[in-house]
C-alpha positions as CSV (number, residue, x, y, z in Angstrom):
1,M,-70.6,-26.5,6.9
2,R,-68.4,-25.9,3.8
3,R,-67.8,-28.7,1.4
4,G,-64.7,-30.6,2.3
5,T,-64.7,-29.6,6.0
6,L,-66.2,-33.0,7.2
7,P,-63.3,-35.0,5.7
8,C,-60.8,-32.7,7.4
9,F,-62.6,-33.3,10.8
10,L,-62.6,-37.1,10.2
11,L,-59.0,-37.1,9.3
12,A,-58.1,-35.1,12.4
13,A,-60.1,-37.4,14.6
14,V,-58.3,-40.5,13.1
15,V,-54.9,-38.9,13.6
16,L,-55.7,-38.0,17.2
17,A,-57.1,-41.4,18.0
18,A,-54.0,-43.1,16.5
19,A,-51.7,-40.8,18.5
20,A,-53.5,-41.3,21.9
21,P,-51.6,-43.5,24.3
22,V,-52.8,-46.9,25.2
23,H,-53.5,-47.3,28.9
24,A,-53.7,-50.4,31.1
25,R,-56.9,-49.2,32.7
26,A,-59.1,-50.2,29.7
27,E,-62.3,-51.7,31.1
28,S,-61.5,-55.1,29.4
29,S,-58.0,-55.2,30.8
30,P,-57.2,-57.5,33.7
31,L,-54.0,-55.6,34.5
32,V,-54.2,-52.9,37.2
33,L,-51.3,-50.6,38.0
34,S,-50.4,-49.0,41.3
35,P,-49.7,-46.2,41.1
36,E,-51.3,-45.5,37.7
37,K,-48.5,-43.1,36.8
38,W,-45.3,-41.9,38.4
39,E,-45.3,-38.3,39.5
40,F,-41.9,-37.8,41.1
41,G,-42.4,-34.1,42.0
42,S,-39.5,-31.6,42.1
43,I,-36.0,-33.0,42.4
44,P,-32.5,-31.5,42.1
45,A,-30.4,-32.2,39.0
46,G,-28.2,-35.2,39.5
47,T,-30.8,-37.0,41.8
48,R,-31.9,-40.6,41.4
49,V,-35.4,-41.4,42.5
50,F,-37.1,-44.8,42.8
51,L,-40.6,-46.2,42.6
52,T,-42.1,-49.6,43.2
53,L,-44.7,-50.3,40.5
54,T,-47.2,-53.0,41.5
55,M,-49.1,-54.8,38.7
56,T,-52.1,-56.8,39.7
57,N,-53.7,-59.4,37.4
58,T,-57.5,-59.6,38.1
59,G,-57.9,-62.2,35.3
60,S,-58.0,-65.9,35.3
61,K,-54.9,-66.4,33.1
62,P,-51.2,-65.5,33.8
63,I,-49.9,-62.4,31.9
64,T,-46.3,-62.0,30.9
65,V,-45.2,-58.3,31.3
66,T,-42.0,-56.7,29.9
67,V,-41.1,-53.1,31.0
68,V,-38.9,-51.3,28.6
69,P,-37.3,-47.9,29.4
70,T,-37.4,-45.4,26.6
71,C,-34.3,-43.4,27.6
72,D,-31.0,-43.8,29.4
73,C,-32.5,-41.8,32.4
74,L,-34.9,-44.7,33.1
75,T,-34.1,-48.2,34.4
76,T,-36.0,-51.1,35.8
77,S,-35.1,-54.2,37.8
78,R,-36.4,-57.5,36.5
79,S,-37.7,-56.1,33.2
80,R,-39.8,-59.2,32.5
81,Q,-42.1,-61.0,34.9
82,V,-45.2,-63.3,34.8
83,V,-48.1,-61.9,36.7
84,P,-50.0,-64.9,38.0
85,A,-53.8,-65.1,37.7
86,H,-55.3,-63.2,40.6
87,G,-51.8,-62.3,41.7
88,Q,-49.4,-59.4,41.5
89,V,-45.7,-58.6,40.9
90,E,-43.5,-55.5,41.6
91,F,-41.1,-53.7,39.4
92,R,-38.5,-51.3,40.8
93,L,-38.3,-48.3,38.5
94,T,-35.5,-45.6,38.6
95,F,-35.3,-42.1,37.1
96,L,-31.9,-40.3,37.1
97,A,-32.0,-36.5,36.5
98,E,-28.9,-35.6,34.6
99,Q,-26.6,-32.9,36.1
100,D,-27.3,-30.5,33.1
101,E,-31.0,-31.2,33.1
102,A,-33.6,-28.6,34.2
103,G,-37.3,-28.0,33.8
104,F,-40.3,-30.2,33.3
105,V,-39.5,-33.9,32.4
106,R,-41.9,-36.3,30.9
107,E,-40.6,-39.8,30.1
108,S,-42.3,-43.2,29.5
109,Y,-41.7,-46.9,29.9
110,I,-43.2,-49.1,27.2
111,V,-45.0,-52.0,28.8
112,L,-45.4,-55.1,26.6
113,T,-47.9,-57.8,27.6
114,D,-49.3,-61.0,26.2
115,A,-52.8,-60.2,27.5
116,E,-55.5,-60.5,24.9
117,G,-56.3,-57.1,23.5
118,L,-53.5,-55.3,25.3
119,D,-50.2,-55.9,23.5
120,H,-48.6,-52.6,24.9
121,F,-49.2,-49.4,26.7
122,Y,-47.1,-46.5,28.1
123,Y,-46.3,-46.0,31.8
124,R,-45.7,-42.3,32.3
125,A,-43.1,-40.8,34.6
126,H,-42.9,-37.0,35.1
127,G,-41.8,-34.2,37.4
128,F,-39.7,-31.2,37.6
129,V,-35.9,-31.1,37.7
130,I,-34.4,-28.1,39.5
131,G,-31.2,-27.1,37.6
132,A,-28.0,-25.9,39.4
133,A,-28.7,-22.3,38.6
134,A,-32.1,-22.4,40.3
135,R,-30.8,-23.9,43.6
C-alpha cells in the first residue's frame, strides 16, 4: 500500500460513518417502528397519501417522541407524544405529491426522542410520483 493511502481510507470511513442515518432499530433501542419505513409506491402527481406509524416502547421508561417533517410535502398529526413503558402510540403521516412533481421521491421525518442513546433518527418516506405527461 502506498504511503498516505491508509489515512485517506480512515478519513473516508469516518466521513461515511458520520453521514450514515441513525435508525430506531439499534439493538439497544427500546423503540420499535411499524412499518420500519414508508414505501408509498407509485402515485399520480397531486395525490395525498396517508400512513399510520406505530411506535412501540419495549423499555421500562416512558419515551417522549417528536416527529418533525423536513419539507412542506410532509405533515403529521400530533407531532409530539409520550410512548408509555411497554406501550405504543400512533402518528398519522401525510405525503402530498405536488402537481408539478414527477419521478422518484425520497423524503424524511426527523424523529426526536428523550430515550437514552437515541436522541434522533430519520424516518424515510419514498415512492414514485407519476407526472401529468406520463399519465
